[in-house]
N, C-alpha and C positions, 0 to 999 in steps of 0.2 A: 238691800244691796248697797255696798259701799259706794260713796260718791267719788268720782274721779275728776281730776282737773286736767284738762287738755289745753296745751298752748299751741296755736297755729298762727303763723305770720305775726307774732307778737301780741296776739289777742288771747284772752283767758275765758274759758267756758266751763261752767260747772254742770255736769249731767251724769246720769247713772250708767254710763257706758264707758268702757275703758278705751274704745277706739272710735274714731269718727267713721260714719258710714259715707263713703264717697258716692258721687252721682254715677260713677262707672269705674270699672277696674278689670284687669285681666283675670282669666281663670286658667291657672297652670296646674297640670297634673304630674304625677310621678313619671308617667310615660313621656310627657313633654320634656321633662328634665333629663330623662334617660336618653332620649334621641339627641338632645344637644350635647350631652356628655359623650355619646358615641362618636359624634363628628369631631369634637375637640380632641379625641384620642386618635383620630385618623390622620392621614398624611395631608389631606386637603381641607382647609377650613374657609377659604374665600369663595371664589366662583368656580365650583367644581361640579361633580356629578349630582349632588343634592339639588342644585338649582334646576337642572333638567328634570329630575324626578318630581319636584314640586310643580314645575310648569305643566308637566304631563297630567298630574293629579288635578290641577286647576282646569285644564282643558276638559277633562272628563266630567268634573263636577258641574261645570257651567255650560257644557255642550257647545264649545266654541272651537274654531279651527286653530287659533294661536293664542298663546299666553306668554307675555314678555315680562318676567319678574324684574323688579327694580327696587331702588333704595327707599322709596316712600310713595304715598299716594300722590303727593305733589309732583314727584318725578314722573309718575305715570301720566298725569295730565300734560305736563310739559312735553314729554316724548310723543304723546298722541297728537297734540297740536302741531308740533314741529314736523312730524311725519306726514301730516295732511297739508303741509306747505304754508302754515301761518307765518306771516311776516308783518312788517310795519304797514303794509297796505291792507291788512285784514281787520275785520271786526269780530270780536267775540261777544256773544250775548249770554249773560248769566243771570240767574235769579238773585235778587238783592239779599235774600236770607240764605247764606251759605258761608262756609269757611273761606278765608281769604285766598287760599290756594286755587280755588276754582277760577278766579279772575287773575290772580298774580301770574299764573302760568302763561296767560296771554301776554301780559306786560313784559315777561322775560324775553318774548320774541318781538316786542315793539308794537304789538297790535293794540288797537283801541278797544275799549270795553264799554258795552251798553248794559245798563242794569234794568232787568225786567221785574215787574211787580209779582207778588205771590198771592195765592189764595189764603186769606188769613185764617180760614178754618183748618186747612191742611198743612200749610207751609210750602206747598208745591208751586211750581211755576204757573203763573196765570196766563192762560192761552189768549185771552182778550188783550192783555198788555203786550204779549209777544207779537200778536198779529198787528197791533198798532205800531210797534217799533219797526217791524218788517215793512209795513206800509209806507214808512218814511224813507225807505231805501229803494229808489227806482231800480227795476231789474237791470236795466242797461248800465247803471252806474254802481251796481252792487259790487263790493270788493270780492275778489276771489283769491283764496277761499274765505268765506265767512263761516263761522262755527257757532252753533247754539249748544250750550251745555246744560241740559235739564239735570237737576239734582234730585235723586231719589232720597228725600229728606227724612231723617230720623228713623228710616227703615220702611217708609211708605213709598212705593214705586211711583215715579213721575209718569205723566201721560205721554209715554215715549212715542207711540204711533201717531198721536195728534201733533206732537212737536215735529216729527219727521215730515208729515204732510205739509206743514207750514214752511219748514226749511226747504223742501223740494220746490215749493212754489216760487222761490226766489234764488234757487241755486246754492243754498247753504248746505252744510253738512251738520251732523249732530254727534256729540260725544257725551255719553252718560257719565256723570259723576256718581258712581255707585259705592262710594266710600262707606255709606251708612247702610247698605241694603243687600248684601249677599243673602240669597235665599228668599228675597221678596218677590211677590207676584201679584197680579191683578186678574181676577176671574170675572170682572164686570163686563168685559167685551169678548168678542170671539175673533181670532183665537186668543187663548190665554197668553198674557204678556209676562215675561220674567225679567227681572233685573239681571244685569251682567251677561245677558245672552247675546248682545250685539245684533239682534235681529232687526231692530229699528234704529240702530246707530252704527256709526263707523267703528266705534270702540266703546268699551266700558272700563272705567278706571276705579280700582279698588284700593283701599288703604289697609295696611296690616299693623297700624298703631295699636298699642295695648288695649285701648278702650273699645276697639272695633271687634267685629265678630271673629276674626282670625288674627291672632297676635303673633308677630314676628319680632317684637321689640320695636322695630321700625321696618317699613317695607311697603311695597305696593305691586300692582300688576296691571298691565294693559291686556285686556281681553278683547279679541277681535276676530272676525271672519275675513278680514281684508289682508291678504297675504303681503301686498306691497307695503301697507302700513306697518305690519309686524316686522318685516325685513328692515325697514328704515329705522324703526324704534329700537330694534335689537342692535343695529349698527351704532346708533347715536348714544346708547346707554354706556358704551365703553369707548369714549373719546372719539368716535368716528373712525376707529382703527379696524383694518381688515388684515387677516392672516390667511395663509394657504390652508385649505381644508384637507389637503392630500398629504399624508405622512411621507409619501415617496417623492414629493416635490423636490426639485434640485436644490432649493434653498428653504427648507422647512422652518427655519428660524425667522424668515423674513416677515416683516409687517409694514404696513403703510397707513398713514392717516389721510383719508380722502375728504373728510368734512370736519367741522368743528363740533365735536360731540361733548359729552359730559361723563363724569364718573358716577353713574347711577346704578352700579352693579349691586345685586343682593349677594350675601354670603351663603356658604353652605350651612353655617351655624344657624342663620335665620331661616333658611329653607327647610332644614330638618324640623325646627320648631313649628313652622307654618304648615308643613305636611301633616304633622301629628295633630295640630289644631283642626285642620281641614277635615280630618276623619271624624271629628266630633261635631261638625257644624250642624247636622240635622238634630242632634240631641240638644245642642245649645239653643237652637231656634225654638224647640219645644219648651225649654225652660223659660226663655224670654216671653213666649206667648202665654205661658201659665202665669207669670208674674204680672203681665199686662192685664190678664183676665181678673186677677185678684184686686188690682188697683181699680179697674173699671167697675167691678161689683160694689166696692166701697164708695167710690167717688160719685156714683149716680144718686146716692141717698143724702138726706139732710145731715149735716149743715153744708156739705160740700156743694150741692146743687144750687145753693143760694149765693155762693161766692166764686165758684170757678167752673171751668169746663174741662172735661177729660178729652183726650184725643180720640178720634174715631177708631173703634175696635174692628179694623178691617181684617178679613181672613188671611190675606197674604202679607200683612205687615210683619217685618222682621225685627222691629223693636230695638234698634240701636239706642234710641233715646225714648224716654217717656216724658212728654212735655205737656204740662197742664197750663191753662191760661186763665188768669184772673179777670173777672168781670169789671172790677175796679182797678185800673192800672196801678194806683198808688199802693195797692196791697202786695204787689209782686216783690218789691224790695224789702218790705217789712217781713214778708214770709221768708225770704232768703236769710235775713238776719236772725229771725226767730228760730228757724230750723237749724241754723248753725249753732245757736246756743244750746240746742238739744242734741248736738252731736251728729247732725245730718248735713252733709255738704250738697249744695245744689249749684246749678249753672244756668246761664242764659245762652241759648243758641238761636240766633246770633244777633250781634249788633249789625244792622244793615251795612253792607259793604260801602255804600256811598257816604256813610257817616265817618268813616275812618279818615284821618287827616290826609293821608297819601292820596286818596281818591277825591276828597273834597277839594284839595288844592289843585287837582288836575281838572276836575269837571264842574266845580262849583257846588253850591248847596242844592241837593236833590232830596225830595221827600216823596215817597210812593205810598199811597194810602194803605194798601194791603200789608206791605212790609212794616209800616209804622204801627199799625194796629196789632200785628202779631208780636213785634219786638217789645212793645210797651207792656204786654200782658203775659209773656211766656216764661216758664220756669221748668227746667229739667230736674226731675226728682230721681232718686236712685233707681237704676235699671241695669242689672248685670246678672249673668246666669247663676252665680253662686250667692245671690242675695237671699239670705235665709228668711223664712216666714216670720221669725221673731223680729228681725231687723225691719222687714217690710211693715209689720204691724206697728213698730215704733214710729216709722215714717207716717203711716196713716193716722195713728192716734195723735201724733204731734201736730200734723196738719189740721186734724179735726179740732184740737184745742185752739189753734190759731184762728180758724174760721169762726169758732164760737165766741171768741173774745176780741175780735177785730171790728 
């Protein structure tokens, strides 16, 4: 096979593949493109009837009472926190291993953030650490509202019912960051727990970024069974402006701004794409689980079992990410560089939030043992529905070569 030379970010890599294999990417079909084209040819392309249709489809898919579509997963978190009354007197508790938005949305509202440790085996919020943090907040002095945001990380559902019980003990609320986990569930307890269902939370927030399960280009949604929360979030996503709902109103053109909201609207173009993607969610989950199964089968054997650990192959895992962890931390960065030289792009999910200069300058130097152990060893290797067996085999064989020669 002809050797190709690929240049990325000014670096040069020689390998027998014409394209780099990303750690994740969108999967777009002709139907997706056709739906977007249909809306582009219509009279309305911003916030029109397609948004409502998408919201209705999301409500049906996740069996919730309300879906408030918005411009990003970050916006969904911000709207949820704001609708629950978070302000400068509030405290938001987030796992240290998550994307910045989980915590940033609290800071947008002036709230203080506490970082909870994680289970280094799963990446999920550590209940013992959470209980310890809550124990430092006397019930009488606990800020109202206080919010805990468990993250269903990489596609593995967080222990939502257990977090809810701890939250209830001190009068806190919970909001699931479900950006990684549409379709995830846990059958380990009774009854079965599902991500995005809002049974054990006030709301679940989902992202429609291209690497996520449902691609809108950008976008997000607040899923909730709390009518008041949905009403406020819907109001705040469009500047806090209200208009008459009655076409026979004496001044149907009239509108008024009652609160300081934001422009977090989703467009009809994005909604048409999202609805088309949503129709394929079940099939996409099957493909992700099949890819995870092929990885797991390969990685449990020599030489991988000498060098790294594969993630737990849970039945209800929705596999947004496939994160391996190296037993020797120094191997992680070497593997990242070696795989890149072989045309394979990987990523680290995530740098603990407390290590970022913004939060370190605010709260000082923090180090949590579970988060540090996970961060120092984790590497996300390619995982997306249209990853071919040929490309996956190239990932596996390259990783095998690295493990044998490191």
